[in-house]
C-alpha positions, 0 to 999 in steps of 0.5 A: 533507501532509509529503513526505519527502526524496527518496532520493539515492545512498548513502541508508540504507534500514532493512529491517524485518519488522513482520508475518509471518516471512521464508523462508530467503534472503529478507532477503539477497535484500532486502539485495542489491536495496537495494545494487544500487540504490546504497543502504545496507541496515540490517537490523532486529535481529529481522528474521530471527526467527520467532514462529509466524505473526509475524516476532518477538514484538510488542515486538521487531517494534515495537522494530525499527520504532522503532529505524529511526524514532529513527535520524536517519541512516536515510533510508527504512523498507522493510517486508520482507513483509506477512502478519499482525501490524502491527495488533498493534504500532500502539499501540507505534510512536513516531509523533512520531519520524516526524513529527519526521524524515519519511522514506518508509515503504514496503510494502503488504498487511498494512502497510496498517495503517501507512499508515492510521496515518501519514496521521493524522500528515500524512506521505506514505507509499508503498503499494508492493512489498516487497524480499524478494519472489522476483521484483521486476519491472522495472516494479515497481522502476522505479515505486518508484524514481521515486516515491522519488527524483524530486521531481516529479509522475509524471503518468498512471501507466503500465500494464505491457505494452500496457495495457488493464487498467482497466475502468469501473464508473461513469464520470466524473472525480474528484480527491482524496488517495490513501488505502487499501490492502488491503481486509481491513485497511481494514475491520479498522481500522474503529472504531479510532483508525486507521480510514481517513479517506476523505472527499473522497479517492480510495479505492484497494483491493486483496485476495488469497485471499478468496472472492467472498462475503468480498469482498462482505462486506468491501465491505458493511462499508465501505459500511455504515460510510459509507466508500464513500459519502464517497469522491470516487472508488474505484480497485480494483487486483488482486483475486487468487487468488479461491478460488471463482472460476468455481464454480457460482452464484458471481458473477465479482468484477467483478459483485460490485464493480459490485453494491456500488460501481456505485450510489454516484454517484461514479467507480469503475474496477477492474483497476489494477496494484497489490496482489498482482500481479506488476507493482505500482504504487507509490501515494503515500498522501496525494498528490493524484491524478485518476481518469478512470474512463471512460478507465481512468487514474490521474494523480498530480498532486503530487510524492511526495517533496521535493527 
């Protein structure tokens, strides 16, 4: 995997909206955060627009992303938010421009589609928080900045507070490159040129706002497609805002996970702090990591950025 250069003071960070629209003040909030970290913010031309449930028409969202990729003075690309829309522009992105001039691409949720595409071009990308979120906790910010600026392996990722988040489904230790993201997006790209490549990898998954049976269905789809069984281990992050949680006859999410993942014969653990949670790990996609499912730890074995 090609590691993009570490960000230094004064780095130019492009803020783009490849998915959903931004609310009032969101772009300005993102610009303020970037500047507070000592970087220069470069706002995409169409980032403040709205086109239904999209930030702008497809060609304009793709144009902003490509403008950042083709500008050699841009040192990183940070997706302002998730939502929906990235899959619609994947075929329009100038991926050779990223391969020619690697730089960090940061985001999660719907931006999982970008990570799946970027990994096929051999460049490390960053599954991490968005800059326009109303509250970016110190835990999330510190983890992201370390991943982008320190060209050394992070080691065992810390937990917020007193820890005790992770729960073992199947014990054991596994190593492999980190791949994954939002469960719905990983499933939606199956059968496309951007489908996940999970063979021998640590597959990480998160989700928000899906009922228990839909989590079951999405995992069953990945299982039937051979994705789950090909992974070296599975790391589950936040499965949040489950609308039928606690309803009569509806199993808890941990039960659904154990049912679908517990017999794969590989290490599996859940409850890690990434995804749609307040304290959000930054996971460098493509970097080798070690999962100790029994101990509930995830260790990054390689640097995510180059010196």
